[in-house]
C-alpha positions as CSV (number, residue, x, y, z in Angstrom):
1,M,-45.8,-36.3,-31.2
2,K,-48.4,-33.9,-30.9
3,K,-51.1,-37.2,-30.7
4,T,-48.5,-38.8,-28.1
5,C,-47.9,-35.3,-26.1
6,A,-51.8,-35.3,-26.0
7,A,-52.3,-38.8,-25.2
8,L,-49.5,-37.9,-22.5
9,L,-51.4,-34.8,-21.0
10,A,-54.9,-36.8,-20.7
11,G,-52.9,-39.4,-18.9
12,A,-51.7,-37.0,-16.7
13,L,-55.0,-35.4,-16.2
14,L,-56.6,-38.8,-15.6
15,L,-54.2,-39.7,-12.7
16,T,-54.4,-36.3,-11.2
17,G,-58.5,-36.3,-11.4
18,C,-58.1,-39.8,-9.6
19,G,-55.6,-38.5,-7.1
20,S,-58.1,-36.0,-6.2
21,S,-60.9,-38.0,-6.0
22,S,-59.2,-40.4,-3.6
23,S,-57.7,-37.3,-1.7
24,S,-61.9,-36.2,-1.6
25,S,-62.9,-39.7,-0.6
26,D,-59.9,-40.3,2.3
27,A,-61.1,-36.5,3.6
28,K,-64.6,-37.4,3.6
29,K,-63.6,-40.6,5.8
30,D,-61.6,-38.4,8.2
31,T,-64.4,-36.1,9.0
32,F,-68.0,-36.4,11.0
33,T,-70.4,-33.7,9.1
34,V,-73.1,-32.8,11.3
35,G,-76.0,-30.2,9.8
36,M,-78.1,-27.6,12.0
37,E,-80.1,-24.8,11.9
38,A,-77.5,-22.7,14.3
39,A,-80.9,-20.8,14.9
40,Y,-82.2,-22.8,17.8
41,Q,-80.6,-22.1,21.1
42,P,-79.7,-23.6,23.2
43,F,-79.3,-26.9,20.9
44,N,-77.5,-24.6,18.5
45,W,-76.9,-21.4,17.5
46,Q,-74.7,-18.9,15.5
47,T,-71.8,-16.7,16.8
48,S,-68.9,-14.6,16.1
49,K,-67.0,-16.0,18.8
50,K,-64.1,-18.6,19.1
51,T,-64.4,-20.3,22.1
52,A,-63.5,-23.9,24.2
53,T,-67.1,-25.2,22.5
54,S,-67.4,-23.6,19.6
55,V,-67.1,-25.2,16.1
56,K,-66.3,-23.2,12.9
57,L,-68.8,-23.1,9.8
58,E,-68.0,-25.0,6.9
59,G,-68.4,-22.2,4.1
60,G,-70.2,-19.7,6.3
61,A,-68.8,-16.6,8.5
62,G,-68.7,-17.5,12.6
63,Y,-69.2,-20.3,14.6
64,A,-72.0,-22.6,15.7
65,D,-72.4,-23.4,19.6
66,G,-74.9,-25.0,21.5
67,Y,-75.5,-28.4,22.9
68,D,-75.9,-30.3,19.7
69,V,-72.2,-28.7,18.7
70,V,-70.7,-29.8,22.0
71,M,-72.7,-33.2,21.8
72,A,-71.4,-33.6,18.1
73,S,-67.8,-32.9,19.0
74,K,-67.8,-35.9,21.7
75,I,-69.3,-38.0,19.5
76,A,-66.8,-37.1,16.7
77,K,-63.9,-37.4,18.9
78,K,-64.7,-40.7,20.0
79,L,-65.2,-41.8,16.1
80,G,-61.6,-40.6,15.6
81,K,-62.8,-37.8,13.3
82,K,-63.0,-34.0,12.6
83,L,-66.2,-32.3,12.8
84,V,-67.0,-30.2,10.6
85,V,-70.3,-28.2,11.1
86,K,-72.8,-26.9,8.1
87,K,-75.5,-24.0,8.9
88,I,-78.6,-25.8,7.0
89,A,-82.4,-24.6,7.3
90,W,-84.5,-27.0,8.7
91,D,-86.2,-28.5,5.6
92,G,-83.1,-28.9,3.9
93,L,-81.5,-31.0,6.8
94,Q,-83.3,-34.5,5.8
95,P,-82.2,-33.8,1.8
96,A,-78.7,-32.7,2.9
97,V,-78.4,-36.3,4.8
98,A,-79.5,-38.4,1.3
99,S,-77.4,-36.7,-0.9
100,G,-74.6,-37.3,1.4
101,E,-73.8,-33.3,2.1
102,I,-73.9,-34.7,5.8
103,D,-72.8,-37.5,7.4
104,A,-75.8,-37.0,10.4
105,I,-78.7,-34.1,11.6
106,I,-78.1,-33.2,15.3
107,A,-80.5,-30.4,15.4
108,G,-82.9,-31.3,18.4
109,M,-84.8,-33.1,15.9
110,T,-87.9,-35.5,16.8
111,A,-87.9,-38.9,15.8
112,N,-91.6,-39.1,13.9
113,K,-93.3,-41.8,11.7
114,D,-93.0,-39.2,8.6
115,R,-89.4,-38.6,9.2
116,E,-88.5,-42.1,10.0
117,K,-89.5,-43.0,5.8
118,G,-86.3,-41.1,5.2
119,L,-84.0,-41.4,8.2
120,D,-82.4,-43.8,10.5
121,F,-82.6,-42.3,13.8
122,T,-80.5,-43.3,16.8
123,T,-82.0,-43.7,20.1
124,P,-82.6,-40.3,21.6
125,Y,-80.0,-38.2,23.0
126,Y,-81.8,-35.8,24.9
127,Q,-85.6,-35.5,26.7
128,S,-87.6,-32.4,27.8
129,D,-91.2,-31.2,28.4
130,M,-92.9,-28.8,26.6
131,V,-93.9,-25.5,27.5
132,M,-95.5,-22.3,26.2
133,I,-93.9,-18.9,25.7
134,V,-96.2,-16.0,26.3
135,R,-95.3,-12.1,27.1
136,K,-94.6,-11.6,30.6
137,N,-97.5,-9.0,31.6
138,S,-100.1,-10.9,30.1
139,K,-102.6,-13.2,31.8
140,M,-101.9,-16.4,30.0
141,A,-98.5,-16.3,31.7
142,K,-100.7,-17.7,34.7
143,F,-102.0,-20.5,32.8
144,T,-101.6,-24.0,33.8
145,D,-103.6,-26.3,31.3
146,I,-103.2,-25.7,27.4
147,Q,-106.9,-25.9,27.1
148,Q,-107.0,-22.2,28.7
149,F,-104.8,-21.3,25.4
150,G,-108.5,-21.9,23.3
151,G,-109.6,-18.4,21.4
152,Y,-105.9,-17.4,21.8
153,K,-103.4,-17.0,18.5
154,V,-100.6,-19.7,19.4
155,S,-97.9,-20.5,16.9
156,G,-94.8,-23.0,16.3
157,Q,-92.0,-23.9,13.9
158,K,-92.8,-25.0,10.5
159,N,-92.6,-28.9,9.7
160,T,-92.0,-29.5,13.3
161,N,-94.2,-31.4,15.9
162,Y,-94.3,-28.1,17.8
163,D,-96.4,-26.6,14.9
164,T,-98.7,-29.8,14.9
165,I,-99.8,-30.2,18.4
166,I,-101.2,-26.6,18.5
167,D,-104.4,-28.3,17.0
168,Q,-104.9,-30.6,20.5
169,I,-106.4,-26.8,21.8
170,K,-109.7,-26.5,21.3
171,N,-110.9,-23.4,19.6
172,V,-107.2,-22.1,19.2
173,K,-106.5,-19.8,16.8
174,H,-103.6,-21.8,15.1
175,Q,-101.1,-19.4,13.3
176,T,-99.4,-19.6,10.3
177,P,-95.9,-21.2,11.4
178,K,-92.7,-19.6,11.1
179,A,-89.2,-21.0,9.7
180,T,-87.3,-20.6,13.0
181,Y,-87.8,-19.5,16.5
182,P,-86.5,-16.0,16.4
183,E,-88.9,-15.0,13.7
184,L,-91.5,-16.4,16.5
185,V,-90.0,-14.5,19.0
186,V,-90.5,-11.2,17.0
187,A,-94.0,-12.4,16.0
188,L,-94.8,-12.8,19.9
189,Q,-93.1,-9.1,20.9
190,Q,-94.9,-7.5,18.3
191,K,-98.7,-9.2,19.5
192,D,-99.0,-11.4,16.2
193,T,-99.4,-14.2,18.2
194,D,-99.8,-15.0,21.7
195,G,-98.0,-18.0,22.4
196,I,-95.2,-20.0,21.3
197,T,-94.9,-23.9,21.6
198,A,-91.4,-25.0,22.7
199,E,-89.3,-27.5,24.5
200,Q,-88.5,-26.5,27.9
201,P,-84.8,-25.9,27.3
202,V,-85.2,-23.4,24.1
203,G,-87.8,-21.8,26.2
204,N,-85.1,-21.2,29.2
205,G,-82.9,-19.5,26.3
206,I,-85.6,-17.8,24.6
207,C,-86.7,-16.0,28.3
208,K,-82.9,-15.5,29.4
209,A,-82.5,-13.7,26.1
210,N,-86.1,-11.7,26.3
211,K,-86.7,-10.4,29.8
212,D,-90.2,-9.5,28.4
213,L,-91.1,-13.1,27.7
214,T,-92.0,-15.9,30.3
215,M,-93.0,-19.8,30.2
216,V,-95.9,-21.3,30.9
217,K,-95.3,-24.9,32.7
218,F,-98.5,-27.2,32.5
219,K,-99.9,-29.1,35.4
220,K,-99.2,-33.0,34.7
221,G,-101.8,-34.1,32.6
222,H,-102.8,-31.0,31.4
223,N,-99.7,-30.6,29.1
224,F,-99.3,-31.4,25.0
225,K,-99.2,-35.1,24.2
226,V,-96.2,-35.3,22.1
227,D,-92.6,-36.9,22.0
228,T,-90.1,-34.5,23.2
229,S,-86.9,-36.6,22.6
230,V,-84.4,-36.0,20.2
231,S,-82.2,-37.9,18.3
232,I,-79.7,-38.0,15.8
233,G,-80.6,-38.8,12.1
234,L,-78.7,-40.7,9.8
235,K,-78.9,-42.0,6.5
236,N,-81.9,-44.1,5.4
237,N,-81.6,-48.0,5.5
238,T,-78.3,-47.9,7.5
239,R,-79.2,-49.1,10.7
240,K,-77.2,-52.3,10.3
241,T,-74.1,-50.7,8.7
242,A,-71.0,-50.5,11.4
243,E,-70.8,-46.2,10.2
244,F,-74.5,-46.5,12.2
245,K,-73.3,-48.5,15.0
246,K,-70.2,-46.6,15.5
247,V,-72.5,-43.3,16.4
248,Q,-75.0,-45.0,18.5
249,K,-72.4,-46.6,20.4
250,A,-70.1,-43.1,20.7
251,L,-73.9,-41.6,22.0
252,D,-74.2,-44.4,24.2
253,S,-70.7,-43.9,26.1
254,I,-72.0,-40.4,27.0
255,S,-74.1,-40.8,30.2
256,Q,-77.0,-38.7,31.1
257,K,-75.7,-37.0,33.9
258,E,-73.1,-35.7,31.6
259,R,-75.7,-34.7,29.4
260,L,-77.5,-32.7,31.5
261,K,-74.9,-31.0,32.4
262,I,-73.9,-30.1,28.9
263,M,-77.5,-28.8,28.7
264,E,-77.1,-26.6,31.7
265,E,-73.7,-25.2,30.6
266,A,-75.0,-24.4,27.4
267,V,-78.5,-22.7,28.1
268,N,-75.9,-20.4,30.7
269,R,-74.0,-19.3,27.7
270,A,-76.6,-19.0,25.1
271,P,-76.6,-15.5,23.7
272,T,-78.6,-13.2,25.8
273,S,-79.1,-10.2,23.3
274,K,-82.3,-9.8,21.0
């Protein structure tokens, strides 16, 4: 009798386990899970406010908002899925896709040769120009050529194109990169560095939030040579799958005019407190 009861109990547990697995699998099919830093405004940032554009952060406090969040929301809707946003450090984004923790990276990431070894990218969903963020009261604020920063301290974000391009400046004092832009801003304000490389939308957001800082926009032909487009990163070797094609199709349905409007609105509502 005990053996029979034990067998029945084991069977019940097995069925329960199978049910949970199926339920979990079904839930995953109904969601589009996106990873981002939530610290790279106006592309993405963390906020305590629930708004028409913010999305609750999975497993964390607060919400995510920004250009990437709105784009992800639109794509999820077109896929017929619920959007889930996870806050993940920059260096952890690619491993998160590879492990299946997230479905996509929508985090202002540029497709380059190194990243393409481990990710499949959609076509770009935004394109901008490179700028340098400097202290407003410094003589660097009037520079128009990247080579004028020779002899000055310049910083970029760790493991990004915007750190490696610094060496295009002759005799530059290339500073140790920081993990996030908030850290870079503090370094600039404390004079540990003289300039921060950034995409223009990021520069707009930072300067709006920090009135003591300004952007240097370089003359044509005197800027960095770098790809400033950003794309959605999906699991490697999935380009020919139905899932990849659905994401690309959803992205393609968002017009360039709408994308520009979404970015303008993101810059305007990005946090302005330091």
